N, CA and C of each residue as an Amber inpcrd file, in Angstrom:
protein
   171
   0.8110000  -1.2040000   0.0000000   0.0000000   0.0000000   0.0000000
   0.8560000   1.2710000   0.0000000   1.9900000   1.2150000   0.6810000
   2.8500000   2.3910000   0.7920000   4.1280000   2.2520000  -0.0300000
   4.1220000   1.3740000  -1.0280000   5.3280000   1.1210000  -1.8220000
   5.8250000   2.3620000  -2.5580000   4.9000000   3.2340000  -2.9350000
   5.2700000   4.4070000  -3.7260000   5.9300000   5.5010000  -2.8850000
   5.9150000   5.3780000  -1.5780000   6.5010000   6.3960000  -0.7030000
   7.9990000   6.1270000  -0.5740000   8.8440000   7.1460000  -0.8360000
  10.2910000   6.9300000  -0.6840000  10.6600000   6.7160000   0.7910000
  11.7590000   6.0100000   1.0560000  12.1870000   5.7210000   2.4320000
  12.4280000   7.0030000   3.2360000  13.0350000   7.9900000   2.5930000
  13.2460000   9.3100000   3.2030000  12.6970000  10.3170000   2.2140000
  11.7370000  11.1170000   2.6640000  11.1290000  12.0640000   1.7270000
  11.4380000  13.5130000   2.0810000  11.2760000  14.3440000   1.0830000
  11.4770000  15.7760000   1.2760000  10.2220000  16.3770000   1.8980000
  10.3440000  17.6150000   2.3110000   9.2280000  18.3510000   2.8960000
   8.0600000  18.4100000   1.9180000   8.3570000  18.7310000   0.6670000
   7.2970000  18.8440000  -0.3430000   6.6290000  17.5030000  -0.6420000
   7.4060000  16.4390000  -0.7200000   6.8330000  15.1130000  -0.9370000
   5.8810000  14.7510000   0.1980000   6.3010000  15.0510000   1.4120000
   5.4690000  14.7510000   2.5790000   4.1870000  15.5820000   2.5530000
   4.2920000  16.8320000   2.1630000   3.1000000  17.6880000   2.0310000
   2.0960000  17.0650000   1.0650000   2.5760000  16.5860000  -0.0700000
   1.6940000  15.9880000  -1.0760000   1.0360000  14.7150000  -0.5640000
   1.8020000  13.8700000   0.1170000   1.2630000  12.6030000   0.6150000
   0.2120000  12.8450000   1.6970000   0.5060000  13.7760000   2.6230000
  -0.4300000  14.0410000   3.7250000  -1.5220000  15.0500000   3.3490000
  -1.3270000  15.7080000   2.2030000  -2.2780000  16.7220000   1.7380000
  -2.4790000  17.8300000   2.7750000  -1.3410000  18.3760000   3.2150000
  -1.3560000  19.4680000   4.1740000  -0.4750000  20.6000000   3.6600000
  -0.6630000  21.7650000   4.2160000   0.1290000  22.9260000   3.8450000
   1.4380000  22.9870000   4.6160000   2.2410000  23.9690000   4.2740000
   3.5540000  24.1560000   4.8790000   3.4550000  24.3440000   6.3920000
   2.5960000  25.2440000   6.8280000   2.4900000  25.5310000   8.2590000
   1.9680000  24.3380000   9.0480000   1.0260000  23.6040000   8.4840000
   0.4910000  22.4230000   9.1660000   1.5760000  21.3700000   9.3280000
   2.3630000  21.1370000   8.2830000   3.4340000  20.1400000   8.3610000
   4.4810000  20.5770000   9.3750000   4.8330000  21.8440000   9.3890000
   5.7850000  22.3360000  10.3910000   5.2410000  22.1540000  11.8010000
   3.9550000  22.4190000  12.0020000   3.3280000  22.2080000  13.3120000
   3.4130000  20.7430000  13.7270000   3.1420000  19.8250000  12.7900000
   3.2170000  18.3940000  13.0870000   4.6330000  17.9880000  13.4940000
   5.6180000  18.5730000  12.8370000   7.0170000  18.2710000  13.1560000
   7.3910000  18.8490000  14.5150000   7.0530000  20.1110000  14.7420000
   7.4570000  20.7870000  15.9790000   6.7160000  20.2800000  17.2150000
   5.5550000  19.6700000  17.0340000   4.8170000  19.1080000  18.1690000
   5.0800000  17.6070000  18.3060000   6.0690000  17.1130000  17.5680000
   6.5000000  15.7080000  17.6160000   5.4140000  14.7070000  17.2320000
   4.4410000  15.1430000  16.4620000   3.4410000  14.2180000  15.9410000
   3.9870000  13.4880000  14.7220000   5.0280000  14.0620000  14.1270000
   5.6690000  13.4930000  12.9460000   7.1770000  13.6200000  13.1460000
   7.8580000  12.4940000  13.0630000   9.3050000  12.4850000  13.2260000
   9.9590000  13.0580000  11.9730000  10.9320000  13.9170000  12.1650000
  11.6540000  14.5080000  11.0360000  13.0310000  14.9570000  11.5130000
  13.9230000  15.1510000  10.5650000  15.2540000  15.6450000  10.9030000
  15.7230000  16.5670000   9.7830000  16.7060000  17.3690000  10.1050000
  17.2310000  18.3050000   9.1170000  18.5730000  17.8260000   8.5880000
  18.7570000  18.0170000   7.2950000  20.0470000  17.8300000   6.6430000
  20.3820000  19.2120000   6.1010000  21.3170000  19.8580000   6.7590000
  21.5740000  21.2590000   6.4380000  20.3680000  22.0670000   6.8700000
  19.7480000  22.7480000   5.9340000  18.5600000  23.5410000   6.2600000
  17.2740000  22.8960000   5.7470000  17.3770000  21.6700000   5.2420000
  16.2170000  20.9980000   4.6390000  15.6850000  19.8810000   5.5260000
  14.3520000  19.8550000   5.6570000  13.7000000  18.8100000   6.4230000
  13.6590000  17.5100000   5.6290000  13.8650000  16.4010000   6.3090000
  13.7310000  15.0570000   5.7560000  12.8050000  14.2830000   6.6880000
  11.8730000  13.5470000   6.1140000  10.8760000  12.8280000   6.8960000
  10.9530000  11.3460000   6.5300000  11.1810000  10.4790000   7.5360000
  11.2410000   9.0400000   7.2630000   9.8760000   8.4660000   6.8910000
   9.8740000   7.5060000   5.9900000   8.6540000   6.8500000   5.5260000
   7.8780000   6.2590000   6.7020000   8.5620000   5.5920000   7.6220000
   7.8990000   4.9400000   8.7480000   7.1450000   5.9540000   9.6110000
   7.6940000   7.1290000   9.7610000   7.0390000   8.1810000  10.5340000
   5.7130000   8.6020000   9.8910000   5.7160000   8.7140000   8.5770000
   4.5050000   9.0970000   7.8410000   3.4610000   7.9820000   7.9170000
   3.8890000   6.7390000   7.7530000   2.9600000   5.6080000   7.8300000
   2.3070000   5.5520000   9.2030000   3.1000000   5.6940000  10.2590000
   2.5560000   5.6720000  11.6180000   1.5850000   6.8310000  11.8250000
   1.9290000   7.9940000  11.3140000   1.0340000   9.1500000  11.4500000
  -0.2960000   8.8860000  10.7600000  -0.2580000   8.3430000   9.5580000
  -1.4740000   8.0530000   8.8000000  -2.3220000   7.0120000   9.5410000
  -1.7070000   5.9740000  10.0650000  -2.4420000   4.9020000  10.7440000
  -3.0920000   5.3620000  12.0330000  -2.4560000   6.2570000  12.7590000
  -2.9770000   6.6810000  14.0620000  -3.6480000   8.0370000  14.0340000
  -3.8430000   8.5810000  12.8850000  -4.4630000   9.9010000  12.7110000
  -5.9080000   9.8880000  13.1150000
């Protein structure tokens, strides 16, 4: 079901998958509802974090 999701996705990819805006995704990250990390100044979101968020949403 989640085969099309990359193992590590960019901020924009995650926005498209979750169908949320920039501020909503940042809120999810900053409130630890979605695991994410930065590489330089860019957010990276693990696939497993997105799957867990979708399942428990």
